[in-house]
C-alpha positions, 0 to 999 in steps of 0.5 A: 334224131327225128326224121324230117317230114315233107310238111316241115320242108314245105313250111320252111320253103314257104317261110323262105319265099315269104322272106323274099316278098311272096304273099302266102295263101293256104291252099284250102282257102282258095280250094273248090268249095271254099268261101273265096275259092279260086279253083273250080276243081283240084285239077285246075293248077293255074289261078286263071282269075289272077292270071287274067288280072295281072296280064292286064297290068303287065300288058295295058296296051294289048287288046283283051282278046289277044291276052285271052289267046295268050292265056289259052296257049299257056294253059293248053301246052301239051305233048307226050314229052314233059321236057318239050312242054317245059322248054315251050313254057320257058320260051313264053316266059322269056320271049313273050307270046306272039299273037298274030293279027292282020292290019292294012293287009300285013301280018303283024303280032301282039307280044304278050308278056307273062312276066314284067322283068323291067317293073317287078312291082307289076307282077304278083308273087304268090306261094300256096300250099300243096292243094292235093286232096286232104279228104277222100270218100271211101266205100266198102262192104262188110259181112255180118254173121247172122242166122235165123229164118225171119231176119231181114236181109239174109242172103249169101254174101262174101265173107272175107274171113272164110274166103267164100260166100256165106249166109248172113247180112252185109252192110255198105259203108260210106266214110270220110277219110282224113289223109292228114290224121290217117283215119276214117269216119263213118258217114252212112251205113246201109244194109244190103237188101237180099235177093239182088241180082248178081252181076252178069256178063250179059249186058242186056240182062245186067241192065234190066235187073237191079244188081248189088252194084246198082244198090252200092251206087244208089247209096253213094248218090243218096249221100253225095250231097253230104260230102264236103265240097273239097272231096273230089276223089273216091277210093274203092275196092277192086270189086267196084271196078266195073263200068256201071259203077265207075261211070256212076261215080264220074257222073257225080263229079267225083274221080274214082280210084280203084284196083284192076286185075293184073291181066286186065285188058288195057291198050296204049294210046297212040301218040304218033302222026295221023294219016291225012285220010281215014279213021284216026288211029287211037290205040297202039298195042296191048299193055302187059305188066311183064313189059313196062318199057313204055311206062314211066318209072316213078321210083321207090315209094317204100322199101321194096315197092316200085311204081310205074305209070302210064295213061292207057285205055281200059277196054272193060271201063271204055275210058282212058285211065291213069294206071299205076303198076305197084311191084313189091320186090321184098321177096326177090324170087316171087315179086308181087304186082298190083294194078291201081288206077284213077279216072283222073289222068292228071293225078300223080302216081304217088298220089294214087298209091297214097290214096288207095293205101288210105282205103284200109282205114275203112277196114280199121273202122269195121274192125273197131266196130265189130270188136268194141261197139257191137256191130255184129252183135245185134239180136234184132230181126226188123229192118229198121232196128238193124239199120239203127244198130249198124249206124249206132255202132259205127257212130260210136267209133266216130265219137270215140275218135273225136273225143280222142282228138279233143284230148290229144295235146301232144305235137306227135301224131295221135295213135288211136286205140278204141281198146284203150279208151274203153279201158280208161272209161272202165277205170274211171268208173271203177275208181268212182265206185271205190271213192263212193263205197269207201266214202273218200274225198273225190277231189283229194283222190283225183288230184293225187299224182298217181290218179292218172296212172290208175286211170290209164292202167291197161291202156295200150296207146296214148 
């Protein structure tokens, strides 16, 4: 028996609501950047334009200014307690929103209804797909072994295979991550220049010298205009979790999702009453991953993996972030802890975990390019020749994935293997050679029931 997926449940719910009279609109049709966009960003949950229009229908005798105040009060519901917010919104629904005004020296109020319970036809019922991101930006680097004295870009870069800095080359990759298909496509590849300054704890020297972080950020700036408008989030390795880089990402109208050290300096936000005089209190103690009593428990996302979340202040990033503590309890004696974060404090903990997990699709891109398309095998030494080679190697992986999707006809999720595609093309070429040398009839051979078996011989995925 096949497991029921979240997508199947969503489609069933949409069908049931349509049967009850709801109008269905696909989430991407009104997403930011779409031709008929109704949201300015993915953070915007309420369709404000529709709400304004419908309140005018429901409350024709109420002044427009009062209706706008009612909308403002509805959108600004916020308290540390979600239950309190829900109760307040429920009161707005059933008791109307009272907007006070003065008339003839008396205090009066307009009662603005959010729902017309007497005339159902005055309401608009809409069901929209989840509008969580389906595409992400991913950025990472990869070490390329290279020797010689005259090769452009030679420097010491971190080699993850050896676990230390090694002399060679490095490429910075920007990719588009497809969450629905669980794959990634190379968007831009640039070679890291040599002799860039290393990051310094001395902020004065760090701002004066051009560092590798500056190069990575400039690479992102150059490619920002090429990203689909629907892309709102970028996922980055923990190395990128530096104030300069995170501020640069946010300046490009993107939210960053990355990883912090488990001993990162974090502070709880103060939620209590403020004193009437003096400076407002902002923080309420240091965060420790050993004590998560003030964190919200999200639950188990996979076997042995528990999530806890809170909105806190990061001292190093100098901003409020949503932190997700991931506890791996598969080894009960030695549980492991990871600390993820997002600059979008409204993003759910489950989404942050899911988005960061998708970052590993970049590792598969590098793996396939190194194993099958020669990313690390270029003999050129010239800067332009190396740039062409690196982009050609990763573009070839892109083309192979697109061809695989074009030929995929099953309803099952596609399993992509570049080894299998190379094997199939080799088999096709070899069969063509046999047909030619033995002077066989091509159509007869290719229509034979066993031809597909021979073509797929040695492939490890369909």
